Every structure is written in C-alpha cells, then in structure tokens.
C-alpha positions in Angstrom: -29.6 -2.3 -20.5 -25.9 -3.1 -20.6 -23.7 -2.9 -17.5 -22.0 0.2 -18.9 -25.4 1.9 -19.3 -26.5 0.8 -15.9 -23.4 2.3 -14.4 -23.8 5.6 -16.2 -27.4 5.8 -15.0 -26.4 5.4 -11.4 -23.6 8.0 -11.7 -25.8 10.5 -13.4 -28.6 10.0 -10.8 -26.3 10.8 -7.9 -24.2 13.3 -9.9 -21.0 11.6 -9.1 -18.0 12.7 -11.2 -16.1 10.1 -13.2 -13.5 10.0 -16.0 -14.0 7.7 -19.0 -11.1 5.7 -20.4 -8.8 6.7 -17.6 -5.1 6.2 -18.1 -4.3 4.3 -14.9 -0.7 3.6 -15.9 0.2 7.3 -16.0 -1.8 8.0 -12.8 -0.7 5.2 -10.5 2.2 5.0 -8.1 3.6 1.8 -9.6 3.1 3.2 -13.2 1.4 -0.1 -14.2 -1.9 -0.8 -15.9 -3.6 0.3 -19.1 -7.2 1.8 -19.0 -10.1 2.1 -16.7 -13.5 2.4 -18.5 -14.9 4.5 -15.6 -12.7 6.0 -12.9 -15.2 7.2 -10.3 -14.5 9.9 -7.7 -17.2 10.4 -5.1 -16.7 13.6 -3.1 -18.2 12.7 0.3 -18.8 9.7 2.5 -22.5 10.0 1.8 -21.9 9.9 -2.0 -19.7 6.8 -1.5 -22.3 5.1 0.6 -25.1 5.8 -1.9 -22.8 4.7 -4.8 -21.9 1.3 -3.1 -25.6 0.6 -2.2 -26.7 1.4 -5.8 -24.0 -0.7 -7.4 -24.9 -3.6 -5.1 -28.6 -3.3 -5.9 -27.8 -3.3 -9.6 -25.2 -6.0 -9.5 -22.5 -3.7 -10.9 -19.0 -4.8 -10.3 -16.5 -2.3 -8.8 -13.2 -2.0 -6.9 -12.5 0.7 -4.3 -9.0 2.1 -4.0 -7.3 5.1 -2.4 -4.2 6.7 -3.9 -2.8 3.5 -5.5 0.2 3.5 -3.2 0.1 -0.3 -2.5 -1.5 -1.7 -5.7 -0.3 -3.1 -9.0 -2.5 -2.9 -12.1 -2.6 -5.3 -14.9 -1.4 -3.9 -18.2 -3.2 -6.6 -20.2 -6.8 -5.6 -19.4 -9.3 -2.8 -19.4 -10.9 -2.4 -16.0 -14.6 -1.5 -15.8 -15.4 0.5 -12.6 -12.7 1.7 -10.2 -13.9 3.9 -7.3 -11.3 6.2 -5.9 -11.7 7.8 -2.4 -9.0 10.5 -2.9 -11.6 13.3 -2.9 -13.2 12.2 0.3 -11.0 14.1 2.7 -13.0 15.9 5.4 -11.9 15.9 9.0 -13.6 17.3 12.1 -12.1 18.0 15.5 -14.3 17.2 18.5 -12.8 17.9 22.0 -10.2 15.2 22.4 -11.1 13.4 19.2 -10.8 13.8 15.4 -13.0 12.2 12.8 -11.3 11.8 9.5 -12.6 10.5 6.2 -11.1 7.5 4.4 -9.6 9.4 1.5 -7.6 11.9 3.5 -3.9 11.8 2.5 -2.0 10.3 5.5 1.0 12.7 5.5 -1.4 15.6 5.3 -3.4 14.2 8.2 -0.2 14.0 10.3 0.5 17.6 9.5 -3.0 18.7 10.4 -2.4 17.1 13.8 1.1 18.4 14.3 0.1 22.0 13.6 -2.3 21.6 16.6 0.4 20.0 18.7 -1.3 16.6 18.9 1.2 13.8 19.5 1.3 10.1 18.9 1.2 10.1 15.0 4.8 11.3 14.2 6.0 8.0 12.8 3.3 8.0 10.2 4.9 11.0 8.5 5.8 10.3 4.9 3.9 7.0 4.6 2.1 7.5 1.2 -1.6 6.7 0.8 -4.9 7.5 2.4 -6.1 7.1 6.0 -8.5 4.3 4.8 -5.7 2.4 3.1 -3.5 2.8 6.1 -6.2 1.4 8.4 -6.8 -1.5 6.1 -3.2 -2.7 6.4 -2.4 -1.1 9.8 0.4 1.0 8.3 3.3 2.0 10.5 6.9 2.9 10.9 9.5 3.8 13.6 7.5 2.1 16.3 4.2 3.8 15.4 1.1 2.2 13.9 -2.1 3.9 12.7 -4.1 1.7 15.1 -2.3 3.1 18.1 -4.8 5.9 18.6 -7.9 4.6 16.8 -11.2 4.6 18.8 -13.6 3.4 16.1 -14.1 2.9 12.4 -17.3 3.4 10.4 -17.6 1.2 7.4 -20.0 -0.5 4.9 -20.3 -4.3 5.4 -20.7 -7.0 2.7 -24.5 -6.4 2.6 -24.2 -2.6 2.1 -25.1 -1.9 5.7 -23.5 0.9 7.7 -21.7 -0.4 10.8 -19.3 1.0 13.4 -16.5 -1.1 14.9 -14.6 -0.2 18.0 -10.8 -0.8 18.2 -11.1 -4.1 20.0 -13.2 -5.5 17.1 -10.8 -4.5 14.4 -8.2 -7.3 15.1 -5.2 -5.1 14.4 -1.9 -6.9 14.0 1.4 -6.2 12.3 0.4 -5.0 8.8 -3.0 -6.5 9.2 -6.6 -5.8 10.4 -10.1 -7.1 10.3 -10.6 -5.4 6.9 -7.6 -7.2 5.4 -8.9 -10.5 6.6 -12.5 -9.8 5.5 -12.3 -8.4 2.0 -15.3 -6.4 0.8 -15.8 -4.1 3.7 -15.5 -0.4 2.7 -14.0 2.0 5.3 -15.8 5.4 5.4 -14.1 7.2 8.3 -12.3 6.7 11.5 -12.3 8.4 15.0 -8.9 8.9 16.7 -8.2 9.9 20.3 -6.0 12.9 20.7 -3.3 13.9 23.2 -1.6 17.3 23.3 2.2 17.1 23.2 5.2 19.4 23.2 5.6 21.2 19.9 9.4 21.0 19.8 9.3 17.3 20.5 6.8 16.7 17.8 8.7 18.8 15.3 12.0 17.0 16.1 10.5 13.6 15.6 8.8 14.4 12.3 12.0 16.0 11.0 14.1 13.0 12.0 11.7 10.5 10.4 11.4 12.6 7.3 15.2 12.7 6.7 15.5 9.0 7.4 12.8 8.2 4.8 14.5 10.2 2.1 17.8 8.5 2.8 16.7 4.9 2.8 13.7 4.8 0.5 13.5 4.8 -3.3 12.6 8.2 -4.7 13.9 8.0 -8.3 11.9 5.2 -9.9 8.2 4.4 -9.5 7.7 1.9 -6.7 5.3 0.8 -3.9 7.7 0.8 -1.0 8.1 -2.6 0.8 7.0 -5.6 -1.1 7.0 -7.9 2.0 6.5 -6.9 5.6 8.9 -8.5 8.1 10.0 -7.7 11.6 13.6 -8.4 10.4 15.6 -6.9 7.6 14.6 -8.5 4.3 18.2 -9.7 4.0 17.7 -11.7 7.2 14.3 -13.0 6.3 15.4 -15.8 4.0 14.8 -19.5 4.4 17.6 -20.7 6.8 20.9 -21.2 5.0 24.2 -21.1 7.0 26.4 -20.6 4.0 24.5 -17.4 3.0 24.5 -16.2 6.6 28.3 -16.4 6.7 28.6 -14.4 3.4 26.1 -11.8 4.7 28.0 -11.3 7.9 31.3 -10.9 6.0 29.9 -8.3 3.5 28.3 -6.3 6.4 31.5 -6.2 8.4 33.6 -5.1 5.5 31.3 -2.6 3.7 28.8 -1.5 6.3 30.1 -1.8 9.9 33.4 0.1 10.1 33.3 3.9 10.8 34.3 5.0 7.3 31.7 2.8 5.6 29.0 4.0 8.0 29.9 7.6 7.2 29.8 7.0 3.5 26.5 5.1 3.7 24.9 8.0 5.6 25.8 10.3 2.7 25.1 7.8 -0.1 22.9 5.1 1.3 22.9 1.9 -0.8 22.4 -1.8 -0.3 23.6 -2.7 -3.8 26.3 -5.0 -2.5 23.8 -6.9 -0.3 21.4 -7.1 -3.3 24.1 -8.6 -5.5 25.0 -11.1 -2.8 21.4 -12.1 -2.2 20.4 -12.4 -5.9 23.6 -14.4 -6.7 23.3 -16.8 -3.8 19.6 -17.6 -4.5 20.1 -17.8 -8.3 18.1 -14.7 -9.1 20.6 -12.6 -11.0 18.2 -12.3 -14.0 16.3 -9.9 -11.7 19.2 -7.6 -11.0 17.4 -4.6 -12.5 14.2 -5.0 -10.5 15.1 -4.1 -6.9 16.0 -0.6 -5.7 19.6 -0.1 -5.0 18.5 1.0 -1.5 16.5 -2.0 -0.7 16.0 -5.5 -2.2 12.5 -5.4 -0.8 11.4 -2.6 -3.1 10.8 -3.2 -6.8 11.4 -0.3 -9.2 9.5 0.1 -12.4 12.2 0.7 -15.0 9.7 0.6 -17.8 8.8 -3.0 -17.0 5.6 -5.0 -17.6 3.3 -6.0 -14.9 4.2 -9.6 -15.5 7.9 -8.9 -15.1 7.3 -7.1 -11.8 5.0 -9.8 -10.4 7.5 -12.5 -11.5 10.2 -10.7 -9.3 7.8 -10.5 -6.4 6.9 -14.1 -6.7 10.5 -15.3 -7.0 11.6 -13.3 -4.0 8.7 -14.7 -1.9 9.9 -18.3 -2.6 13.2 -17.7 -0.7 11.8 -15.8 2.3 10.8 -17.4 5.5 7.2 -17.7 6.9 7.4 -14.5 9.0 7.0 -12.3 6.0 3.7 -10.9 4.6 3.0 -9.7 1.0 2.0 -6.1 1.0 1.6 -5.3 -2.7 -1.8 -6.2 -4.1 -2.5 -7.1 -7.7 -5.8 -5.6 -8.9 -7.5 -8.6 -10.6 -11.0 -7.2 -11.0 -13.4 -5.8 -12.2 -12.3 -6.5 -15.8 -14.2 -5.2 -18.8 -11.9 -6.6 -21.5 -8.7 -8.7 -21.7 -6.3 -7.2 -24.2 -3.5 -9.8 -24.1 -5.0 -13.1 -22.9 -1.7 -15.0 -22.6 0.1 -12.3 -20.6 -3.0 -11.9 -18.4 -3.1 -15.6 -17.6 0.6 -15.7 -16.9 0.5 -12.7 -14.6 -2.5 -14.1 -12.5 -0.8 -17.5 -12.2 2.5 -15.9 -11.2 0.8 -13.7 -8.6 -1.1 -16.7 -7.1 2.3 -18.4 -6.7 3.5 -15.4 -4.7 0.4 -15.7 -2.5 0.8 -19.4 -1.7 4.6 -19.2 -1.3 3.9 -18.0 2.2 1.4 -19.6 4.5 0.8 -16.3 6.3 -0.3 -14.5 3.2 -4.1 -14.4 2.6 
C-alpha cells in the first residue's frame, strides 16, 4: 500500500476531514507555497491525538501547524500531509482556571477572557495565530507574555505518549519554550490561572494596544510580523558600527524626535527613512522592496517568490547582533514532490544560512 493510500485509510477510519490538493499559497498568511496533497483538519483534541498515534504507528510523515501566522511555505514543492489545528477551539472555565485547546485563535481567546473581566492577558490582543502556536514561541507584547498565567500544558511527546507539563518544566524565555527547543512535541491544550480585574481598566488597555498595533504594524501586504525577535529596536540590533550609529542618531533627531515630526508620525507612521539608511549602509539596497515601510523587521510579500523572501531574511540576519532570534519558520517537510529542484535547493541553503548567522537561533 502506498503512503497516500495508508494516509487515506487512517483518515477514513477516524472520519477526520481533509482537503486534497489544498492551495496553501492562497490560504496562508505569508501567501507563499504551492499545494498540499492532504490538508487535514481534526476537530477535537481526541481526534488529533488518535491521528498522531496512527500516523506514527504507520510511519506516515506529517507537519502540525496552527493558522500559518509564523511560517513560510516553499513554492517549489508539493507537501504531503499538513495537519491544521484551527478547528480545535474548545475552552472550559473551571473556578479560577480556564482550559483552552491548541487551535483557539489567540485574539478570540483574549476577548473570551475580557468579556468575563479576567485580567492579565490584555497585551496579547491582536497577536495573530493560535494559543498552541503562541505557547510554542512564548508570544507576547507590551510587557505581557502568554506564559505569564500558564499553569500547565498537555501535549503528545515524541513517542506519541500523552503527558502534562507544569509551568516550571516548560522553560519559558523570551520568544522561546521547551517546545521550541524540543521539536516534535504536539501541544493539545493549556490551563491558565484567572484573576478578575476592573472592566474599564481591561477595556482601556485592550483599546490602547489595538490602536498601537494598527499604527505600527503592516496591514496592507501579506506578512508574518517580526522576522527577528530582539529586546531592542531592529535598527539598534546591528553588529557594532560607530559610523552607522552616528547616522542613525542624526536621522532620528531630524525626522523623528522633534514635536512636528512626532505629530506627523503618529498620523502617518513610517520608518521608510530608517529603512533606506540601514539598507544603504549595509549594502542591501537590492532588497528595498522587501521590508514594510513601517518596519525593516517585517517582510512584505509583494508577489515575491519564497526564495526571494528567504534571501532577504538571511541577508538581514548577517548584519544583526547575537541578541536576535529568528521567528519565521520555513516549512521544509513533509514533501511529496519537488517541482523546481534548483529553486528548492537554493531556498533551503539560503534559509540554513539564516539559521547559522546567529548562534542563538536553533
């Protein structure tokens, strides 16, 4: 029996829905990729658990994703089996806790909590993706991280065994976790502790963060948000260079620091001048169409190939210091067929250069 037939047999046995020849390019955040032979959508944690166990027992290759908000797909291949958790969205409130499934949309989860006046999650408003994906990379913003209120996470380990980890075992750090360091574990659900807050305060914070996101994040072109994570601005995260530092300070003082400039930038936020300075100084002007005007650290897909996007990411990584972490993941398996071998090989090689350009990147 072929791998495709084995896969269909498992899916039919457990009655798990899937789409054949799924157009991943049109249905991904980055608008990259080509086709997925089987795009599989289990509806519950139990279905996902059964599916993973059956695939492991039958040696069927697969990749588990959420809402594609942090992944780039190869447009030179056909993937075999992609499992999406986006239909696994249940949540259950228990006294001062909530148990939420891995596929729950994170902004929707924040709203479910805010409508009940639970506080401590406001800064997660507007971060795209699923709860499982957010836990994987310890997503956060505005001083909040998803790990702040986690009590435990239920997952499937490398052997297909169900296991529960408490917060202390999950090794959370800035944009990192046990799951990111130990690839192959599948998050099923998580338990969060809850604290009742003041409704007006919760509303005010979420509104403020929502407005800030719309002003300073790219909304026009397909993108994945930040490419690299850094505690500093990406414009300050370059390999030390005094000459560039002087230029940067001058541009900021003239175009960003005075009251008139600040007022204008609040109305029409743009870092286009800083982008031009950075790209020119580090001899990257051929990539001038790749970063968002709002942020050099966000690529935009202006009908570009995966290879072009990955090349920009890799080149940017070579001039950043060692306190930055690559957030965007290239999906390199499972592959059913390679359509353009030369482009595929170049893309993989270029992405690997991005990985090794920073010793902190796994």
